[in-house]
N, C-alpha and C positions, 0 to 999 in steps of 0.2 A: 251222290250223298248216300252213304250206307244206311241200311235198315237195321234197327235194333228190335228184336222180337220181345214183346212183353210176355211175361210168364205169370200165370195165375197164382195168387197167394193161397196157400193151403193151410190147414190147421197145423200141419207138421213144420211150417216155417219156410224160409227162403231156400235153404239147402245149397245146391250147386250154383245158384246165381248170385250169391252174396258178394262175390268178387267184382261183379259188374263188367261192363264192356268199355274198353278204352274209347274215349271221345275221338272223333275223326276231325281233322283240320278243315275239311270241306263241309262239316256239319253232319247231322244224323237225322233220320226220320223214324218215327214209331207209328205203327198202325193205330189209328184213333180207336178208343174204347170208352165206354161209360166208366167213369171213375178211374181213369188212368193215373197211376202213381209213378212219378219220376223222382228218383233220388240221384243226387250228384255228389260224388266223393272227390274232393280236391286234396290230393296228396302233395301238392306243390307248396313252395314257400311264399308264393304270391297269390292274391285273390284272383278270381276269374269271374266273368259275367256270362251267364247262360241266357240266351235270348230265345223265347218261345214265340214263334210267328203267329200272328192273328191275321189270316188272309181275307177275312170278311169285312163287311161294312155295316154300320147302323145308321139308318136314315141318310144314306149316301156318304157318310163320313167314315174314314178309316178308323179302325179300332187300334188303339195303342198296343204294341207288342209287350209281352211280359218279360221284363228283365230281372233275373234272379242273380244276386251276388253271392258267390260261394267263397267265404274267407279261406285263407291258407289253412291247411290241415283240418278242414271242417267238412261236414256233410249237410246238405239241404235237401228236404223232401217237399215236393209240390204235388197236390192232388188237382187234376184237371177235370172238373165236373161239367164244364160247358163245352159245347160244340164249336165255340168261336175260334178254337185253335186248330180245327180240322180243315185241311186244304181240299180242293176239288177231287183229289185222288184218294181221299180218306186217310191222310197221314198228318201227324203233328211234326212240324219241322223245327229243329234245334240248331242253333249256331253258338259259337263260343268265342270269347275274346282271346282265350288261350286254351288249347286242348292238352297242354303239357300236364301229365300226371292227373288227368281228370277222367273219372269213370262214371258211367251212366248205368243205372239199374231201372228197368221199366217193368212194372207189375200192374196187376189189376185184381180186383176181388171177384 
């Protein structure tokens, strides 16, 4: 699973990262950070679902994964404020129903 590096948002804007990173068919991982911002750009003609894993438990029960539907030719942005998405290695893990024409932008403030 490839790692996508999150880039800090500056007052000057996104600059060189605005094009995003192509989603990988095996999924991707991003180093967890406080207020991690993930944007998904779907340039395909079909919608796709991005699944953000939740490896932890609450009171012994699994926490439901976060499924984000990105419509065709649309962009969806998610702010992860909670550590429930962080695995034991310190990463947020992403999988996709289809990675075709899907780009990921990972930023933080």
